[in-house]
Each structure stands twice: as C-alpha cells, then as structure tokens.
KEVEX-899371 format. One record per residue (C-alpha): x, y, z negated. Coordinates in steps of 0.05 Angstrom, whole numbers, padded with zeros to 5 digits, always signed. Layout:
<sites>
XYZ;...
</sites>
This chain:
<sites>
+01122+01190+00055;+01063+01173+00114;+01090+01169+00188;+01057+01185+00250;+01047+01127+00283;+01035+01140+00367;+00967+01161+00368;+00984+01208+00306;+01030+01249+00349;+00987+01238+00417;+00937+01270+00381;+00967+01338+00356;+01010+01347+00415;+00946+01352+00452;+00914+01393+00398;+00979+01440+00413;+00985+01440+00494;+00893+01456+00481;+00908+01509+00440;+00969+01545+00480;+00914+01547+00527;+00866+01579+00490;+00920+01631+00472;+00942+01641+00544;+00870+01650+00561;+00864+01700+00505;+00924+01748+00526;+00900+01751+00596;+00840+01766+00570;+00801+01707+00602;+00770+01702+00524;+00741+01756+00482;+00763+01761+00404;+00692+01736+00391;+00709+01675+00434;+00777+01661+00412;+00764+01668+00336;+00732+01591+00320;+00797+01567+00364;+00849+01599+00326;+00811+01589+00264;+00811+01511+00281;+00890+01511+00287;+00898+01555+00216;+00907+01628+00246;+00866+01681+00210;+00871+01757+00221;+00892+01791+00160;+00900+01864+00144;+00965+01879+00185;+00980+01821+00224;+00965+01753+00239;+00970+01695+00182;+00980+01629+00196;+00970+01573+00149;+01003+01511+00157;+00977+01442+00119;+01020+01414+00075;+00986+01344+00055;+00983+01326-00015;+01042+01375-00021;+01088+01323+00003;+01151+01346+00046;+01208+01309+00081;+01273+01357+00078;+01269+01364+00159;+01200+01391+00158;+01219+01446+00095;+01282+01463+00146;+01232+01472+00202;+01186+01517+00148;+01246+01558+00143;+01265+01571+00213;+01186+01590+00225;+01197+01639+00173;+01268+01663+00199;+01237+01661+00266;+01176+01680+00276;+01160+01716+00209;+01194+01771+00166;+01236+01715+00136;+01194+01676+00073;+01136+01643+00068;+01085+01637+00014;+01068+01563-00015;+00985+01576-00031;+00942+01540-00095;+00921+01487-00038;+00994+01464-00026;+00999+01496+00035;+01044+01550+00059;+01021+01610+00098;+01057+01667+00141;+01031+01732+00131;+01066+01767+00197;+01054+01729+00254;+01054+01747+00330;+00991+01716+00369;+01035+01703+00432;+01092+01658+00394;+01036+01611+00351;+01036+01553+00411;+01113+01559+00396;+01106+01549+00319;+01047+01490+00329;+01105+01452+00373;+01163+01464+00327;+01112+01439+00268;+01083+01375+00320;+01165+01354+00327;+01159+01340+00259;+01093+01314+00245;+01054+01373+00223;+01006+01425+00244;+00950+01484+00223;+00892+01437+00232;+00831+01435+00190;+00869+01492+00140;+00805+01540+00158;+00740+01532+00185;+00678+01492+00147;+00705+01427+00152;+00745+01387+00102;+00812+01427+00083;+00871+01398+00063;+00865+01346+00009;+00910+01351-00049;+00944+01308-00110;+00985+01302-00162;+01052+01332-00155;+01091+01288-00188;+01055+01226-00156;+01087+01155-00161;+01143+01179-00209;+01103+01203-00268;+01101+01162-00332;+01024+01162-00346;+01009+01146-00264;+00954+01089-00261;+00962+01084-00194;+00991+01132-00139;+00945+01171-00111;+00975+01187-00042;+00956+01125+00000;+00881+01141-00025;+00896+01211-00003;+00920+01195+00067;+00868+01149+00077;+00825+01203+00060;+00863+01252+00099;+00849+01204+00170;+00785+01189+00156;+00766+01268+00155;+00816+01299+00208;+00770+01315+00271;+00708+01278+00228;+00658+01304+00288;+00600+01292+00238;+00635+01339+00190;+00669+01393+00237;+00614+01441+00219;+00586+01440+00138;+00552+01493+00114;+00612+01516+00080;+00693+01496+00066;+00698+01426+00034;+00764+01414-00016;+00784+01348-00037;+00828+01325-00102;+00855+01265-00115;+00882+01241-00182;+00909+01178-00214;+00941+01181-00273;+00917+01202-00345;+00940+01268-00338;+00897+01306-00291;+00955+01355-00253;+00915+01362-00194;+00855+01403-00218;+00799+01354-00195;+00745+01385-00235;+00745+01446-00202;+00738+01411-00129;+00675+01404-00086;+00691+01333-00087;+00742+01300-00137;+00771+01229-00145;+00795+01198-00204;+00830+01134-00187;+00832+01086-00253;+00838+01011-00270;+00785+00979-00308;+00769+00923-00353;+00784+00876-00304;+00853+00903-00281;+00809+00922-00213;+00820+00992-00182;+00761+01034-00184;+00747+01115-00181;+00711+01159-00211;+00671+01206-00160;+00662+01283-00180;+00618+01332-00145;+00598+01406-00149;+00662+01442-00180;+00694+01504-00145;+00717+01573-00163;+00691+01638-00127;+00626+01675-00141;+00591+01618-00181;+00646+01581-00222;+00627+01509-00239;+00656+01443-00265;+00651+01379-00227;+00599+01330-00261;+00615+01253-00248;+00568+01234-00199;+00591+01158-00195;+00633+01116-00239;+00672+01056-00229;+00661+01055-00157;+00706+00990-00121;+00769+01019-00086;+00736+00982-00015;+00680+01035-00017;+00712+01103-00023;+00700+01120+00043;+00631+01103+00054;+00615+01141-00015;+00648+01199+00003;+00614+01195+00071;+00547+01192+00040;+00564+01256-00009;+00580+01292+00054;+00519+01268+00095;+00472+01300+00031;+00511+01362+00030;+00515+01367+00110;+00437+01358+00105;+00411+01400+00048;+00471+01447+00033;+00457+01521+00052;+00472+01552+00118;+00429+01614+00111;+00471+01647+00056;+00547+01648+00057;+00543+01657-00015;+00504+01595-00037;+00539+01553+00022;+00580+01510-00020;+00563+01438-00048;+00570+01474-00126;+00503+01504-00114;+00468+01451-00082;+00491+01398-00144;+00466+01462-00190;+00406+01468-00160;+00379+01398-00152;+00419+01377-00225;+00484+01322-00211;+00432+01270-00227;+00386+01282-00168;+00448+01295-00125;+00476+01232-00149;+00407+01193-00129;+00403+01220-00062;+00472+01213-00055;+00470+01134-00075;+00402+01123-00029;+00449+01154+00030;+00501+01104+00010;+00454+01044+00018;+00458+01068+00094;+00534+01064+00093;+00553+01005+00044;+00590+00953+00071;+00587+00988+00139;+00646+00995+00194;+00672+01046+00141;+00685+00996+00086;+00767+00997+00064;+00800+00931+00077;+00858+00912+00045;+00893+00904+00107;+00877+00981+00121;+00898+01002+00047;+00969+00956+00063;+00978+00994+00131;+00980+01063+00092;+01012+01041+00022;+01073+01020+00060;+01097+01091+00071;+01092+01103+00004;+01131+01053-00030;+01181+01061-00085;+01244+01086-00060;+01299+01041-00073;+01325+01064-00143;+01401+01065-00175;+01403+01023-00232;+01418+01079-00288;+01418+01083-00368;+01365+01127-00394;+01418+01171-00426;+01483+01207-00390;+01533+01233-00429;+01556+01290-00383;+01479+01309-00393;+01477+01300-00458;+01533+01350-00458;+01519+01398-00423;+01448+01401-00459;+01481+01411-00531;+01541+01464-00501;+01494+01509-00453;+01430+01537-00487;+01410+01560-00416;+01410+01490-00382;+01380+01464-00440;+01320+01515-00439;+01310+01499-00361;+01307+01427-00379;+01251+01435-00428;+01216+01474-00388;+01225+01453-00314;+01250+01374-00319;+01196+01320-00336;+01204+01253-00347;+01209+01200-00291;+01178+01124-00298;+01249+01105-00272;+01307+01102-00329;+01361+01149-00314;+01317+01194-00270;+01275+01270-00268;+01229+01305-00234;+01255+01379-00227;+01205+01445-00210;+01235+01498-00179;+01205+01555-00210;+01182+01601-00144;+01166+01659-00196;+01217+01693-00218;+01220+01771-00237;+01209+01818-00176;+01179+01757-00140;+01118+01752-00111;+01091+01684-00136;+01094+01627-00091;+01143+01663-00040;+01199+01626-00021;+01247+01656+00037;+01285+01617+00092;+01351+01618+00057;+01319+01587-00013;+01277+01538+00036;+01337+01513+00075;+01376+01510+00003;+01313+01458-00029;+01320+01425+00039;+01395+01411+00022;+01378+01395-00054;+01329+01343-00033;+01376+01305+00018;+01434+01309-00040;+01390+01294-00102;+01320+01267-00089;+01328+01221-00035;+01309+01271+00019;+01230+01289-00014;+01200+01359-00034;+01133+01375-00064;+01086+01425-00068;+01049+01438-00132;+00975+01484-00136;+01014+01516-00183;+01053+01554-00130;+01126+01517-00146;+01174+01466-00111;+01184+01408-00144;+01249+01343-00129;+01222+01288-00158;+01268+01246-00159;+01334+01271-00188;+01389+01237-00230;+01401+01260-00294;+01471+01257-00288;+01453+01311-00233;+01419+01362-00264;+01467+01407-00283;+01500+01412-00211;+01421+01419-00182;+01412+01473-00243;+01481+01506-00225;+01463+01513-00146;+01386+01537-00166;+01408+01585-00211;+01449+01617-00150;+01384+01621-00093;+01343+01646-00151;+01301+01581-00159;+01323+01562-00245;+01276+01612-00279;+01261+01567-00340;+01187+01588-00350;+01146+01528-00322;+01080+01526-00354;+01093+01594-00395;+01065+01665-00382;+01099+01685-00321;+01089+01631-00292;+01041+01663-00264;+00999+01640-00196;+00969+01696-00153;+00929+01701-00093;+00962+01745-00036;+00911+01796-00048;+00896+01872-00019;+00965+01874+00004;+00956+01820+00054;+00882+01789+00056;+00824+01826+00097;+00779+01797+00043;+00808+01822-00020;+00778+01881-00067;+00850+01887-00096;+00919+01876-00099;+00943+01815-00133;+01020+01821-00121;+01040+01887-00161;+00995+01865-00218;+01031+01802-00225;+01105+01829-00218;+01081+01883-00267;+01065+01832-00318;+01132+01796-00310;+01171+01863-00309;+01135+01872-00375;+01149+01811-00407;+01219+01791-00383;+01249+01773-00439;+01259+01704-00427;+01270+01681-00499;+01205+01721-00525;+01151+01693-00468;+01202+01622-00483;+01178+01619-00565;+01102+01636-00532;+01094+01568-00507;+01044+01543-00457;+00997+01604-00436;+00973+01599-00362;+00955+01669-00333;+00924+01672-00261;+00904+01729-00213;+00863+01736-00162;+00845+01784-00114;+00772+01779-00101;+00710+01735-00123;+00736+01678-00069;+00781+01663-00133;+00840+01634-00089;+00883+01649-00152;+00840+01603-00194;+00830+01656-00250;+00767+01620-00283;+00810+01567-00308;+00867+01600-00328;+00879+01615-00406;+00884+01686-00385;+00846+01706-00314;+00844+01769-00276;+00800+01791-00220;+00803+01846-00175;+00744+01874-00171;+00721+01937-00127;+00695+01997-00169;+00672+02055-00114;+00727+02041-00077;+00780+02042-00125;+00809+01977-00158;+00806+01953-00225;+00812+01885-00260;+00769+01837-00302;+00800+01804-00349;+00775+01731-00377;+00799+01686-00428;+00799+01616-00456;+00798+01582-00385;+00834+01514-00373;+00845+01475-00312;+00831+01404-00342;+00902+01374-00359;+00884+01357-00431;+00834+01308-00453;+00789+01365-00465;+00780+01368-00384;+00769+01438-00348;+00731+01499-00381;+00714+01563-00352;+00740+01629-00374;+00695+01685-00411;+00694+01759-00390;+00725+01795-00447;+00687+01865-00423;+00689+01919-00385;+00747+01928-00320;+00809+01960-00328;+00853+01998-00283;+00919+01967-00253;+00958+02021-00295;+00931+01994-00353;+00938+01920-00342;+01006+01910-00369;+00988+01942-00435;+00922+01897-00425;+00973+01835-00428;+01012+01855-00481;+00955+01872-00536;+00921+01795-00521;+00987+01766-00530;+00994+01814-00594;+00937+01784-00622;+00951+01708-00600;+01024+01724-00642;+00984+01750-00700;+00932+01693-00707;+00973+01640-00687;+00990+01580-00733;+01050+01551-00721;+01060+01510-00661;+00989+01533-00629;+00993+01532-00565;+00945+01602-00534;+00887+01566-00519;+00881+01526-00579;+00882+01605-00617;+00832+01626-00571;+00789+01569-00585;+00792+01580-00661;+00787+01637-00669;+00744+01664-00613;+00741+01724-00567;+00726+01773-00621;+00789+01794-00651;+00826+01792-00573;+00765+01846-00553;+00779+01890-00609;+00844+01898-00605;+00845+01909-00525;+00792+01969-00530;+00812+01997-00581;+00801+02074-00581;+00793+02063-00515;+00726+02085-00472;+00721+02049-00409;+00692+02076-00346;+00670+02021-00316;+00638+01959-00327;
</sites>
C-alpha cells in the first residue's frame, strides 16, 4: 500500500492545523455558519438531520490494520460505537461533535488518513476493484494508477471548484468490479496487441436524477498520457458544465447534450494543448508509485489443503460460506475473503468498533495486515491461506461477519437514507431491514442465486438503485414516504456491460415493500429456467409478469 512521504505528511498535518483554527473561530463566533460551511465541507464534515456527519477517505478502498484500528477508536470515542462504510469505499460517522473534529483529523493524520475532498464540487475519492492485485483475471493492478490520479487531483487548484462533484473509477481486470460505467469518468486499463499498457477512457456516466451509462470517448490511450487526457476531460467540463442549475451540473448532462462524439472531439482539441506537457507520465514516476504495490512475499503452498477440504466435506455451513464469500486468488494456496456487513437486523454497511478491531486483528493474523472496502459496502481480506479459512470463519461468525450472502438478495446496498441524511426523501435502512427479515431463510436465499438489491433514500442515488437487479428509490408524496421499484439494472460486472433498471409502475408505501419484494421473487422463481440468475430470467420474460403479479388486486393511490 502507498506510504506517505514527507511532502504528503506535511500537507495533511498543515491541513489539520488550518482546520483546527477554523473550528476554533467557528466555536468562538468569529465565523458564521455560512462562512464555516465551505471550510468544513473541504474536510468531509456535513451537517445532517441530527448531528454532524464526518466522511473519511479510503483511497481505492485500501486500509492497513493500524488504520482500521484508528477508525475503530474514532467510532468508540467520538461517535456512538460504529461507522458506516459507503458505496464510495469511504467510512462515515453519523454522530460527531464539532469541537472534536480537529482531534479526529489529528488521529487520522497519524496513520496517513484524512477527510480531504470527500465533499464539495471537486474530484472525490477514487475507487477501484476490491480484489486489485490478487484477482486471477487481472491484466494490470489498477491501484498504482488510482494512486497517481489521487496525487494529481488532491488540491489541484484548477479543479477545486468544478460545476459539480466528480467521481473516477479505475479497473484493470477482464471483469469490471469497480462499476466503471456509472462514473463521471472511468478508466479501463488493458494491454493492446503489442502487449503495451493502454487505457479506454469513459465519460458521462452517473446515477441521480438522470441516470446515464458512461460512453467510451478515447480508446487505447497510451499510459504516458493518462493525466494529460484526464486533465483535458476536466477542463472541458469545467468550462462548459452547467453552473446555473445544480440538477444539470454533472458531466453526464454535458456529454449527453453534446453527444459523446462531440464531447470527445472537444476533449481531443483541448488535449493538444496538454499532450507531451509537464503532466506526461514517465516510467520513473510510475515506478516511484508502483513500488508500494508490489506483490507481498507469499508462501509456496499447494493449491489444495487437506484440512480445508475436510472441513468443506464435513461442515455444510462452512462450505456455503466458502462458495459465496471466498474468491479465487492468483497465487496458489491463497483465497480472498469477503466479510459480509449485511446480517439481518443491522443497517447495510455498518460496523461496530469491536468488529473493526477484530477485522484489524484478522488482517494481521491471516491477510498480511491489509483490508479492502468494496463499493458494495463489505470488507475484504485479500490474502488468506486456504488452510486458515476455517479458523477465520469461526472467528468471523463470533463477530457477526460470516453471513454467507455475498451477491445474494440480502447483500443489500443501501444509503443511510432519511434516518440521517438531510437530502433524503425517505428512509432506506428500515426498508432494507424489513426485506432482510422477510428473506431470513438462508437456504431459500441461497437457492435464489445472484440477485442484487440496491436502495436509495432520494434521487441522488447514493445506493446505486438504478443498477440493481431490483432497485428501490424513496420518494416524497404529499409529505409521506413512498418507494418506487425498478427492475433489470446491472452494474456491469458481466460481458454485457451496465444497464439501467426500468420503473415497474406506481410507488408503494413502506408497509407494502416486503410483500412487493416477495411477489417479485415469487415471479422469478415461477418463471426461472434451471440455473438462471434473476437478471437472466428478467431479460427473457420482460417486465410484464412482474408488474402483473405485483399490482394484482391493488389500486395504487400514488403514481
């Protein structure tokens, strides 16, 4: 993992001191809330419904065990004993006192973390594949490139006040696990026919009020030009993006208005002023960053382990967990483990301080001190020996981290919703919990196979509901909370790419949602061909059978 040098540490330490003085002036009344607001947002501090929410950056979802322990300490000392891992691979604390935030940032700076650019109209936390560096299908490790983009974009003076927030994802595998197509800008790293590293650049993706799948605007970009081309994209957006209407300010609106072809032409024209300039990457610079992402020293192990195989045969619960939560590793004898943050009765993405401490301990004991955070709001131990899987499983069970539901219906992605967020129209967490409770039979959920269910509490779509096989959106109807359901979305992990879900029809009350989900799943089960996934059945039979079943004998009161 990347290690701060003296410049990195100085920058972060100076930001902490600067922010501490800003908080002092706010508490003394020297700064009004209006004056303080842009200053706190630059450090990830939001005012939510009940308290301040502090968002902490986890670059491309990678954590060391010592960093996780500090996150646990913050949850225990400064919050209510838990944190929320978000779809941006960040962590959020929902019950923060303003006067304690400088100390929080000081603790973070001591382990090379911060809250910089987790808010505001700037380049946000850059995300990547949670299995980067260990996935068998990986062409190139995307993390050095994500880190290069992070260093380039942090405090970039030209892009500190964009028309709207800007999100970047990087993937270097055959399977897109970073949801690249739904980002403002995406980077697909690959090798060309000559074996040279190149990138396909996408722009104009995003969720929210106008969901759009990103379009490729440049194919086979040589790696040396990654920063200059990204700079050209941002310059065009900065110049022509809408600033008169917050709802039309994202880059996706500009790309759609111009067409991807015309937007690409403008970027190419701008790039001519930047190409081969000072931001052109050199092998020396790439090597400087890449040294922190070299593969660790793995033990030479057989690909099979007798004790592991014995536990698989004798323990059905363990075997099921392995099937759903354990993935192949590029090194023989190792696996990658996803720890589910989606047990029944717990808000998706939440982890207690004790759980975070436990994960840090497991990382040290079983996974070379490293932890990953996925945009699906789960935690990953990327380098676990197969012979250690059973011991890890037993410890994870004791902490409530061993639910075998990764990729299943109850592995729900959900934003904090109206319980916390001041932007939300409706609550997300109670809907997620009610659905998890309805489908609490693990055997049944297991037999359903892969089904993604995503929930957003408002049109900003932080829960990525547009690309869930089943999506739920909270909407406000005459001051009441209602829920719109979409079907057929995909985040783009397969060969067919990302797809946006379609609205099934009029919205539903909170009380109706468990029954609605039951009817949707019943329709799938009745029409499913053997071995079919939910999305395959939906694509084959279409919306009509689901809609007919859901609205049978119902007279909806709201559109």
